[in-house]
C-alpha positions in Angstrom: 197.4 309.1 236.6 196.1 312.7 236.4 197.9 313.3 239.7 201.2 312.4 238.1 200.6 314.8 235.2 199.7 317.6 237.7 203.0 316.8 239.5 205.0 317.1 236.2 203.1 320.3 235.3 204.2 321.8 238.7 207.8 321.0 237.9 207.5 322.5 234.4 206.4 325.7 236.1 209.1 325.4 238.8 212.2 323.9 237.1 214.6 325.1 239.7 212.8 323.0 242.3 213.2 320.0 240.1 216.9 320.7 239.6 217.4 321.2 243.3 215.6 317.9 244.0 217.7 316.1 241.4 220.9 317.6 242.8 220.1 316.4 246.3 219.3 312.9 245.1 222.5 312.6 243.1 224.7 314.1 245.8 223.1 311.7 248.4 223.6 308.8 246.0 227.3 309.7 245.4 227.9 310.1 249.1 226.3 306.8 249.9 228.4 304.9 247.3 231.5 306.7 248.4 230.8 305.6 252.0 230.3 302.1 250.9 233.6 302.2 248.9 235.4 303.5 252.0 234.0 300.7 254.1 235.1 298.1 251.6 238.6 299.5 251.4 238.9 299.5 255.2 238.3 295.7 255.4 
């Protein structure tokens, strides 16, 4: 559990990294769902 707190402490010190990571995850998620929607429309 202490490992998890060390991880969050790291992000508190480097918030830009956390934001970048979140942006990547959200963009990837949106791209995946858009791709799935396109595939469904094509059928």
